[in-house]
C-alpha positions as CSV (number, residue, x, y, z in Angstrom):
1,X,5.0,3.5,22.6
2,X,4.8,3.4,18.8
3,X,8.6,3.3,18.5
4,X,8.8,0.5,21.1
5,X,6.2,-1.5,19.2
6,X,8.1,-1.0,15.9
7,X,11.3,-2.0,17.5
8,X,9.9,-5.2,19.0
9,X,8.3,-6.1,15.7
10,X,11.7,-5.6,14.0
11,X,13.3,-7.8,16.7
12,X,10.7,-10.5,16.2
13,X,11.1,-10.4,12.4
14,X,14.8,-10.5,12.6
15,X,14.7,-13.4,15.0
16,X,12.4,-15.4,12.7
17,X,14.4,-14.6,9.6
18,X,17.7,-15.3,11.3
19,X,16.8,-18.3,13.3
20,X,19.1,-21.2,12.9
21,X,16.8,-23.6,14.7
22,X,15.4,-24.9,11.5
23,X,12.0,-25.3,9.9
24,X,10.4,-26.8,12.9
25,X,11.2,-23.8,15.1
26,X,10.1,-21.4,12.3
27,X,6.7,-23.2,12.1
28,X,6.4,-23.0,15.8
29,X,7.0,-19.3,15.8
30,X,4.5,-18.8,12.9
31,X,1.8,-20.7,14.8
32,X,2.4,-18.7,17.9
33,X,2.2,-15.4,15.9
34,X,-1.1,-16.5,14.3
35,X,-2.5,-17.5,17.7
36,X,-1.5,-14.2,19.1
37,X,-3.1,-12.3,16.1
38,X,-6.4,-14.2,16.5
39,X,-6.6,-13.5,20.3
40,X,-9.7,-11.5,21.0
41,X,-8.0,-9.3,23.6
42,X,-5.3,-8.4,21.1
43,X,-7.9,-7.6,18.5
44,X,-9.9,-5.4,20.9
45,X,-6.7,-3.6,21.9
46,X,-5.8,-3.0,18.3
47,X,-9.2,-1.6,17.6
48,X,-9.0,0.8,20.6
49,X,-5.5,1.9,19.6
50,X,-6.6,2.4,16.0
51,X,-9.6,4.6,17.1
52,X,-7.3,6.6,19.4
53,X,-4.8,7.1,16.6
54,X,-7.6,8.3,14.3
55,X,-8.7,10.8,17.0
56,X,-5.1,12.0,17.5
57,X,-4.6,12.5,13.8
58,X,-7.9,14.4,13.5
59,X,-6.9,16.6,16.4
60,X,-3.4,17.2,15.0
61,X,-4.8,18.0,11.6
62,X,-7.2,20.5,13.1
63,X,-4.4,22.1,15.1
64,X,-2.1,22.4,12.2
65,X,-4.9,23.8,10.0
66,X,-5.7,26.4,12.6
67,X,-2.1,27.4,12.9
68,X,-1.2,27.6,9.2
69,X,-4.6,27.8,7.5
70,X,-4.2,31.6,7.1
71,X,-0.8,31.4,5.4
72,X,-0.1,30.9,1.7
73,X,1.4,27.5,2.4
74,X,-1.7,26.5,4.4
75,X,-4.0,27.6,1.6
76,X,-1.9,25.5,-0.9
77,X,-2.2,22.5,1.3
78,X,-5.9,23.0,1.9
79,X,-6.4,23.4,-1.9
80,X,-4.4,20.3,-2.6
81,X,-6.2,18.2,-0.1
82,X,-9.6,19.6,-1.0
83,X,-10.4,20.5,2.6
84,X,-13.9,22.0,2.5
85,X,-13.9,22.8,6.2
86,X,-11.5,25.7,5.5
87,X,-13.8,27.4,3.0
88,X,-13.3,30.8,4.7
89,X,-9.7,30.7,3.5
90,X,-10.7,29.7,0.0
91,X,-13.1,32.7,-0.2
92,X,-10.1,34.9,0.3
93,X,-8.0,33.0,-2.2
94,X,-7.3,34.0,-5.8
95,X,-8.3,32.0,-8.9
96,X,-5.5,29.6,-8.3
97,X,-6.4,28.9,-4.7
98,X,-3.6,30.9,-3.3
99,X,-4.5,33.9,-1.1
100,X,-3.8,37.3,-2.5
101,X,-2.4,38.5,0.8
102,X,1.1,38.0,2.0
103,X,1.8,35.2,4.4
104,X,2.1,35.9,8.1
105,X,5.7,35.9,9.4
106,X,5.0,36.2,13.1
107,X,4.3,32.5,13.6
């Protein structure tokens, strides 16, 4: 869905930039774009999609953190991002934030 939206946006931009119909057609397209952007249904849908994307990102972050949080690389990332929710891994980490144990290789 995301790729399709990006593709269609690119097609629209390409058409506007490459249109040979002149300034009048360009202005017509700009007005149609603004009207579409101001449509309440479009704004509601965008808000819903943004909320769903935020939930998906949070879920993905939690999954990745659970999978790699106990590795050296995961500890480095958590330390870099300042992820306080993974404090149990920090408690095992050395003074530089990297765990003293060897990373798991069975992943």
